[in-house]
Structure formats: structure tokens, C-alpha cells
C-alpha positions as CSV (number, residue, x, y, z in Angstrom):
1,M,-15.9,37.1,-7.6
2,N,-13.3,38.2,-10.2
3,F,-13.8,35.0,-12.2
4,L,-17.5,35.8,-12.6
5,L,-16.7,39.3,-14.0
6,E,-14.0,37.8,-16.2
7,G,-16.5,35.2,-17.4
8,F,-19.0,37.8,-18.4
9,F,-16.3,39.8,-20.1
10,Q,-15.1,36.8,-22.1
11,A,-18.8,35.9,-22.9
12,F,-19.5,39.3,-24.6
13,Q,-16.2,39.0,-26.5
14,L,-17.1,35.6,-27.8
15,L,-20.6,36.8,-28.9
16,L,-19.5,40.1,-30.4
17,S,-16.5,38.6,-32.3
18,G,-18.7,35.9,-33.9
19,N,-16.9,33.0,-32.4
20,E,-17.7,30.1,-34.8
21,E,-17.8,27.4,-32.1
22,T,-20.2,29.4,-30.0
23,Y,-22.5,30.2,-33.0
24,S,-22.3,26.6,-34.2
25,A,-23.9,25.4,-30.9
26,I,-26.5,28.2,-31.1
27,L,-27.5,27.2,-34.7
28,A,-27.7,23.5,-33.8
29,T,-30.0,24.3,-30.9
30,V,-32.3,26.5,-32.9
31,Q,-32.5,23.9,-35.7
32,V,-33.3,21.0,-33.4
33,S,-35.8,22.9,-31.2
34,S,-37.6,24.2,-34.2
35,Y,-38.0,20.8,-35.8
36,S,-39.1,19.2,-32.5
37,M,-41.6,22.0,-31.6
38,A,-43.1,22.0,-35.1
39,A,-43.7,18.2,-34.9
40,S,-45.0,18.2,-31.4
41,L,-47.4,21.0,-32.1
42,L,-48.7,19.5,-35.3
43,M,-49.4,16.3,-33.5
44,G,-50.1,17.5,-30.0
45,I,-52.7,20.1,-30.6
46,P,-55.2,17.9,-32.5
47,L,-54.6,15.0,-30.0
48,G,-55.0,17.3,-27.1
49,F,-58.3,18.7,-28.5
50,F,-59.6,15.2,-29.0
51,L,-58.6,14.2,-25.4
52,G,-60.1,17.4,-23.9
53,Y,-63.3,17.7,-26.0
54,F,-64.6,14.1,-26.3
55,D,-65.7,11.6,-23.6
56,F,-64.7,8.0,-24.2
57,R,-64.0,4.8,-22.3
58,G,-60.5,4.9,-20.8
59,K,-60.2,8.7,-21.0
60,K,-59.2,9.0,-17.3
61,L,-56.5,6.3,-17.7
62,L,-55.2,7.9,-20.9
63,R,-55.0,11.3,-19.1
64,T,-53.1,9.7,-16.3
65,V,-50.6,8.3,-18.7
66,I,-50.2,11.7,-20.5
67,D,-49.7,13.5,-17.1
68,T,-47.1,10.9,-16.1
69,L,-45.2,11.3,-19.4
70,M,-45.1,15.1,-18.8
71,A,-42.6,14.5,-16.1
72,L,-40.6,11.8,-17.9
73,P,-36.8,12.2,-17.3
74,T,-34.8,13.3,-20.3
75,V,-32.1,10.8,-19.7
76,F,-34.7,8.0,-19.9
77,I,-36.0,9.3,-23.2
78,G,-32.5,9.6,-24.4
79,L,-31.8,6.0,-23.5
80,L,-34.9,4.7,-25.3
81,V,-34.3,6.7,-28.4
82,Y,-30.6,5.6,-28.4
83,A,-31.8,2.0,-28.2
84,F,-34.0,2.4,-31.2
85,L,-31.5,4.4,-33.3
86,T,-28.4,2.4,-32.6
87,H,-27.3,0.0,-35.4
88,R,-28.6,-2.9,-33.3
89,G,-32.0,-1.2,-32.9
90,P,-35.1,-1.4,-35.2
91,L,-34.3,2.1,-36.7
92,G,-30.6,1.6,-37.0
93,D,-30.5,1.5,-40.8
94,F,-31.7,5.1,-41.1
95,G,-28.4,6.5,-39.6
96,L,-30.2,8.9,-37.3
97,L,-27.9,8.3,-34.3
98,F,-25.6,11.1,-33.5
99,S,-27.5,13.5,-35.8
100,L,-29.6,16.6,-35.3
101,S,-32.6,14.6,-36.7
102,G,-32.1,12.0,-33.9
103,I,-32.0,14.7,-31.2
104,A,-35.2,16.2,-32.7
105,I,-37.0,12.9,-32.4
106,G,-36.1,12.6,-28.7
107,Q,-37.1,16.2,-28.1
108,T,-40.4,15.7,-29.8
109,I,-41.1,12.8,-27.5
110,L,-40.3,15.1,-24.6
111,A,-42.5,17.9,-25.7
112,L,-45.5,16.0,-27.0
113,P,-47.0,15.0,-23.7
114,L,-46.8,18.6,-22.5
115,V,-48.5,19.9,-25.6
116,I,-51.2,17.2,-25.5
117,G,-51.9,17.6,-21.7
118,L,-52.0,21.4,-21.6
119,T,-54.1,21.6,-24.7
120,A,-56.6,19.1,-23.3
121,T,-56.7,21.2,-20.1
122,A,-57.3,24.4,-22.0
123,V,-60.1,22.7,-24.0
124,E,-61.7,21.2,-20.9
125,S,-61.8,24.7,-19.2
126,M,-63.9,26.3,-22.0
127,D,-67.5,27.1,-21.5
128,Q,-69.5,23.9,-22.1
129,K,-72.0,25.8,-24.1
130,L,-69.5,27.2,-26.6
131,H,-69.7,24.3,-29.1
132,I,-73.6,24.6,-29.1
133,T,-73.3,28.3,-29.9
134,I,-70.8,27.7,-32.7
135,M,-72.9,24.9,-34.2
136,S,-76.1,27.0,-34.0
137,L,-74.3,29.6,-36.2
138,G,-74.1,27.0,-39.0
139,A,-70.5,25.9,-38.5
140,N,-69.2,22.6,-39.8
141,R,-66.9,20.3,-37.8
142,R,-63.7,22.0,-39.1
143,Q,-65.0,25.4,-38.1
144,L,-66.0,24.0,-34.8
145,F,-62.5,22.7,-34.2
146,A,-61.0,26.0,-35.2
147,G,-63.4,28.0,-33.1
148,C,-62.7,25.9,-30.0
149,L,-59.0,26.2,-30.5
150,W,-59.2,29.9,-30.9
151,E,-61.1,30.2,-27.6
152,A,-58.5,28.0,-25.9
153,R,-55.6,29.8,-27.5
154,H,-54.1,31.2,-24.3
155,G,-53.9,27.8,-22.7
156,I,-52.4,26.3,-25.8
157,L,-49.8,29.0,-26.0
158,A,-48.9,28.4,-22.3
159,G,-48.4,24.7,-23.2
160,A,-46.3,25.5,-26.2
161,I,-44.1,27.8,-24.1
162,A,-43.8,25.2,-21.4
163,A,-42.8,22.6,-24.0
164,Y,-40.3,24.9,-25.7
165,G,-38.7,25.8,-22.4
166,R,-38.2,22.1,-21.6
167,V,-36.8,21.3,-25.1
168,M,-34.4,24.2,-25.0
169,T,-32.9,23.4,-21.6
170,E,-32.7,19.6,-21.8
171,V,-29.3,17.9,-21.7
172,G,-29.9,14.2,-21.5
173,I,-31.3,13.6,-25.0
174,S,-28.8,15.8,-26.8
175,M,-25.9,14.2,-25.0
176,M,-26.9,10.6,-25.4
177,V,-28.5,10.7,-28.9
178,G,-26.5,13.5,-30.4
179,G,-23.1,12.6,-28.8
180,N,-22.1,16.2,-28.3
181,I,-20.1,16.2,-31.5
182,K,-18.3,19.5,-32.1
183,W,-19.5,21.5,-35.2
184,H,-22.2,18.9,-35.7
185,T,-24.5,17.9,-32.8
186,R,-23.2,20.1,-30.0
187,T,-26.1,22.1,-28.6
188,I,-26.1,25.1,-26.2
189,T,-26.8,23.0,-23.1
190,T,-24.3,20.3,-23.9
191,A,-21.7,22.9,-24.8
192,I,-22.3,24.7,-21.4
193,A,-21.8,21.4,-19.5
194,L,-18.6,20.6,-21.5
195,E,-17.0,24.0,-21.5
196,T,-17.7,24.5,-17.8
197,N,-16.1,21.2,-16.9
198,K,-13.0,22.2,-19.0
199,G,-12.8,25.5,-17.1
200,Q,-14.0,27.6,-20.1
201,F,-16.4,29.7,-17.9
202,G,-16.6,32.4,-20.5
203,M,-18.1,30.3,-23.2
204,G,-20.5,28.7,-20.8
205,V,-21.8,32.2,-19.7
206,A,-22.0,33.3,-23.4
207,L,-24.2,30.4,-24.2
208,G,-26.2,30.8,-21.0
209,L,-26.9,34.5,-22.0
210,V,-28.1,33.3,-25.4
211,L,-30.6,30.9,-23.7
212,L,-31.9,33.8,-21.6
213,A,-32.2,36.0,-24.7
214,I,-34.1,33.3,-26.6
215,A,-36.4,32.8,-23.6
216,L,-37.0,36.6,-23.3
217,F,-37.7,36.8,-27.1
218,V,-40.3,34.0,-26.9
219,N,-42.1,35.4,-23.9
220,V,-42.2,39.0,-25.3
221,S,-43.5,37.6,-28.6
222,V,-46.2,35.6,-26.8
223,S,-47.2,38.7,-24.7
224,F,-47.4,40.7,-27.9
225,L,-49.6,38.1,-29.6
226,R,-52.0,38.0,-26.6
227,R,-52.4,41.8,-26.6
228,R,-52.7,41.9,-30.4
229,Y,-55.3,39.1,-30.6
């Protein structure tokens, strides 16, 4: 039990003293997750709206594929992205392997099915007469799209939170594509795994507390937005 108390004490020391190694992993995580979430939301919300709003041939099959990809293992995504970004792969000339950009690509692939699938579910659960009401008020297609998204905003927010949580806590992609390079591509999760294996329990606890703080901040912010709007 003493080692747990010592670990928490060391964790607070590292965070309060501004330990550069600890904050380097935090900064890398925030950068990568921001890039991947921005990309997945920009692509996933319109695609999810299309999937949930329109009926077309092959929709059920496509929905099944999206639902399957929502549970895709992170190590498998890491393997595929690594294969594409390695110097022998089709994207090897871009030098994205062992970089934050490479990790962001993998995490975008991880988050995108969640955003698409949960956005589609939110749109499908809306009142079927809503679009008729919006069109009867003289709305154009862009306004119809915006109005439907606004009505489905809570479901879309839930999808974004789920995607963000999976991106923030994944290890396989960051380890395989980023290489866990100190001061460069080491993220919170890969640092926790490495430092704990080295016996540096304090740093692992410190980074774990940061993850909890980020999760708390995101959930409080979403709760505020729900009450505000």
C-alpha cells in the first residue's frame, strides 16, 4: 500500500514542478488528439448525416461495415497505417512514420467510424416529420442540413465524446506508428506503459491523473453546453 501513496506523492511532485518529460507527453497527446478529432468530425458528421438521413441501395450493408469498424482493434489499425507509411509502403515518401502526423492519421481512422455510426443513429432517431416542417418554413438544403444536425446535437455530442475517449486512451497506434520516441512522439498512454514497466510508478500515476483531468474537463464542458443550448 505504501508504494501507492509514494506514487501519488511523486505524481503531484512531477506535475507541480513542471517536469519537462511529463509535459512533453501531455503536449504530444493533446496535439495528436486535436488533429485526429478535428479531421474525424469534419468528415464523419456529414457522412453520418448522409447515412442516417437518406435511403439507398446497400445502406444496411454499409451500416454493418461501419458498426464493425467501430470495434476495430487499435493494434490492427496501427499495423495497417505502419504498412502504408513505412519506406516500402505507398506513402513512405512523405516521411510520416514515427511522427505526430502519422499517429493522427491512425487515430482519425480509429475515431471516424464512431463519429459516422453514432451521428447516423442520432439522425435516424429524429422525428420523421421534422424535415417536412423545416422545408415548409422555406429552408434550403443547407438550412435543412443545419436544422437536422441541431436537432440531433445531443447524439452527435455523445458520439464525439465516445470517439475522443477512444482516441485519448489508445496505445497500439501510438506505439506502432509513433515509435514512442522521447520528446517527440511519446504520448500519455505510451509513457504510462513504458514508465510503469521501468518501475517509475510516480510518472505513470501523474500521467494517469492528467488523463482523468482531461476526461473530466471534456464531460463538464459537454454538460455545460447541453444546459446552455
